[in-house]
C-alpha positions, 0 to 999 in steps of 0.5 A: 500500500503506502506509507500512509497506511499503518497498523496500530497495535498500541492504544486506540487507533488514531484513524476514523475509517478502515479502507480496503482496496481489492485489486481485481486485476491481480491473481490471486486477489490482493488485499490492501488494508489500512485504518485510513484518515480522510487524507489517506482515503483521498490518496487511495482514490487517486492511486486507484484512478491512476492504476486504472490509467484514467484522468480525473476528467475521464473518471468524472465523465464515467460518474456524471460528475466534474473534474473539479469534484474528483480533484477535491476528493483526491486532495481530501478537501471534500469529505467522501461519503460511502455512496460516493465511494461506491460510485467511484468504485463502480466507475473504476471497476473495483470493489469497496469493502468495509469491515467492522471488528474489534479495535484490538484487531491489527 
């Protein structure tokens, strides 16, 4: 994944969201996992778009959105909802997976 994705085993996790990217183009399926801040989710969106070799404009067109809105998601200037994450995933042909578990899980 990236340096931004860290596992914390001591104390309460400092992050608010757990993000998992499943790469459908890998064989076998590769799971990337992190407890992610808004900035880290933004970076995950950008990296996934770039891995799909799409521009911000191309992603926006696929979603019926604007390039400037995609840019705001990718910089973390605009909070991304679960509904928006699902739309982004559909446009990128990837899957969003959310899991709940004990905070002591690493």
